[in-house]
N, C-alpha and C positions, 0 to 999 in steps of 0.2 A: 504493500498502500505508499499512496504518497502523500504527501498532501499540499491540496491546489489555494490559495487564495485569492480570492477574488473582493475586492473594496467598489464599495455602495457608494463611496461617501459624497461622491456627483449628486447620487439622487436621494439623498440626506440622513442617510443610514451609516452607522459605524463599519469598518470592519470588519467582513466577515470571513471567516476561514470554513472549511473539511474536508473530508480525508477524500480520495476517490482512487480504483483500481488503472491497471495500467490497460484499463481498456475505455479510459475516457477521455477524452478528447477536453482541450483547455476551454474554459465555458465562453461562449457566443452572445454576445448583444453590440446593439450602436454604438456604435462610435457616441462618444456625448458630448464631439467638442464641434465636428464636423459636420452640421446639420444644417437643411434648407431655413427661410429666413420661415417658411411658415408650418414648420413640425414641432410637435411635441413631443418630449418623451420619456417613459414611465415605466412602472411595474418592470423595476429595476435596468434599463433601458433596452427590453424586448419590445416594448409598445409603441408606435411610433405614429402619431397624426395631426393630421392638420389642421389647424386653427384657423384657417380661414378659407372661405369658397371659390379659392381660385384652384386651375387644375396644376399651377408648378409649382415652382419654390420648393420639391420636396423630398432633394434628396440625401440618401442617409448611410453612411456607410459600413462596414465591422467594424469590429473593436480591436482588431487581430487580424492578422493573414491568415486566410484559411488555408487548407491543405488540396493536393490534387485529384480528386474527386471523392470531395468531400462533400455532401449532400447539404445545401443549405433549406432549413423547411420551414413556408410563414404559410401565416393564413389570413385572409382577408377580412378584417372586421366589420369595415362598412362602405358602404358604396353611395356612387351618386348618381342622378339620370339626368344632372345639370350640363356635365360636359362628357366630351366625346374621350377618343380615348384610353388607355389605362397602364396600368402599372407597367413599371419597365427594369430587367434586371444585369446585370452580369457581375465584369470585375475590372479590377487595377490595379496598375505597378505602381501608383502612387500612393505615399501613404495617406492617409486622411490628416496625420500631425502636422504634414506640410501645407498645409489646402489654408488659400485664406478668406477669408470671409469679407464678406459676404460671398456664397458658394454659390453658382451661374446658377440660373432657373432653372435648368433643366438640362438631362443626361444626354440628351440628342436634340440637334447637333452640337448646343456649347461641348461637351468633351468630349465625344465622339469625333470633331474635329482635331482630336488636340491628340500626340500617339500615347499609346498608355493606358488606353479606354475600346472597352469591348463592350453593348450594351446591345439587348435581345426587347423590341419591345413586344408583349403579349396583350391579346386579344381578347376585347371585351368581355366574350363571352366564356372563359375563363377566369374573370378578374370577379364573380359577382359575391357576394357578404358571402361566408362560411366558405370559400371557394379554402382548400390547401392546395399546396403545391410544393416540388420543389428543385430548384438549380444547381448545376455543377458545373466544373471543366474539366475534363479527361484529358491523359494524360501525352495525347497524341495535339490539347489544345482545340477542343470545340466544345463550349458552350452546349449544355441539354437541361431540359426544360421536362420534370416528371409531373405528369396531368392523370388523376384517378387511374396511377398506375403502367401510364403508358411514358416511353420515355425519346424523346423528340431531340436530334440535331437540329440546332436551330444558327449556330455562327464558329467558323471556325477560325484559326489565324489567332489566338490568345496564347500569348510569348509568357509560357508556365517556366523558363531558366529565372524568374526572378519574383519576388514573393506577389501575392494576391490577395487582394481585400477586396469583399463580395461589397460591392455597390449596387442602391436600390431605386430607384424614384418611383416615389408614391405619383401618379400623373393622372392626369385626367380624372375620372371616374374613382377613382382609388380615393378613401379618404383616410383608413388607417390598416394599418397592419399589425400581427404576432408574429415577431419570431419564437417560431414553436423549440425546436434547437436544432444541433446539424448530426450526419452520423456516416461513415466511413466504413464500408468493409474494409476486413483486412486477410488478403490470401485465403478466403473463405470460408474463416473458421468463425469470427465472430464479429461483431460489430461496433468498433468503437461509437461513444456519442459522446454528445457538447455536455458539459458537466458544469453548476449542478442541476439535476434535472429543473427543468422550467415549471411552477405551479400553474397550472392552467386555469384558466379564464372559461368563463363560462360564453358557451359556443352564442353568436351573435342573433339574435332575432331578427326572424325573417322581416318582419315588417317594421323592426329598427332602424332600416337603412336610409341614410341619409336624408332620400328624396322624402321623408315624413316628417323629417324634424327639425330642418334649417330656416336661420333667420336667414333669407335672399331677400329681403326690402334692398337692400343696399349691393345688390345682383346685379354685374354687367355684363350682356352677352358679348363684348369682346372679349373679357377675363376666360372666355370658354372653349372659345377657337383655337387650341392650342400652340397661339405663336403664330398665325398662321399670314402674317404681315411677310414672312421670309422669304427667301428665294424655294424656288423648287427643288425637289430632292434631287438628285442625281441619276439614284439608282430606280425613280420611277414609283414610286408608295403613293399611297393614298394618304393626303399631307393632313389628316385628321385620324386615323386609327395607323399611319403608319406601318401597319402590314399587311394589308391589299393593294392589288395591283391597281394605279392609277388608272383608269379605262371611261372616266368619261368627261367630256371637252367642255368647257359652259359656254355662251354666248358671247366671255367676253377673249375667249382662247384660249384660258388657262387648262388643261388636263391634266386637274388635281383632284379629284376624290373617285375612291369604289363605287361602287353602285350602290351597294347599302347605306356609304356614308353623305351623298347626293340628296336620297330624301331626305334625308335629315338636317343636314344644312341645309337645304329649299324650302322644306317647309316651318323652319323653327328661328332661323335665321336672315336666310333672304338674300347673301349677299356672295359673293367671292370671298375663298379664304385667302387667298391671294390680295387681292386688288380694289377689295369692294366692292366690286361691281355691281349692281343690282339685279337678279334672278328671282325668276320665278317660276312656280310649274308647268310645263309646257301645255296648253290647249290641244282637244284632239287634232293632230293634221301640220302642226305645228313641230316639227325640229331641230328645237334648240339644245339640245341635251345628246351630244354622238358618242357611241361607245362601242372603243375601241375593238376590235375582234380577235 
């Protein structure tokens, strides 16, 4: 047995220590200093939640470098129907302690345009309140996402020769996340887990989504369309969900939306996400929206 000490002074508690076995992985929490401007940490640094109704300024990082094949497990605690897009997860070789504050408002493209950052945007359908998922980086440098016991390779090219910190962007519709634990298989004999074991929170009430409780009296619609005044993505993905291919060309000429997001933007906002040109649903016989085959 070896002794592992975890300091909780940053969260208003005195330092505590516990004993763990060789099967334990070091405690994993969110770094308490490198957090987005709209993020509040609680529950020993495992719960990160938005303090404002904006889609951005939700960056958090792990408190320590993660190991190759160490699966970071988390649960979506609250979501919102107000904003588009959802959680973004990834890894970075830049230590949280070296980052200047305030942090960039978004991981994509603010951080991914810089060396040492790899981010995967998740689809809204897997980021509903109560959803649990895990992500990790393989020894070959690929980011994997695990949802419902299914693993998907999403992005290769991660530099595994340097220490890697987990990076999570609480973005779009995602309002709060709970870091459950981390786990790492070792030679197929047993599984190592982060320690101490986290105290479970009550499972989120499906009716407790942010859509039913927030005060949105001061909410501005431009806060919801995720930095849509920026340039077109070079990989031709939808500028709203950042997942699907942009197949819809708007009347202004911008091809920037997938089919699903096109209807939502048209109905709820009525402007092009990039140039703010007014758009409206076409009447029968009109071909204002062109879908690229």
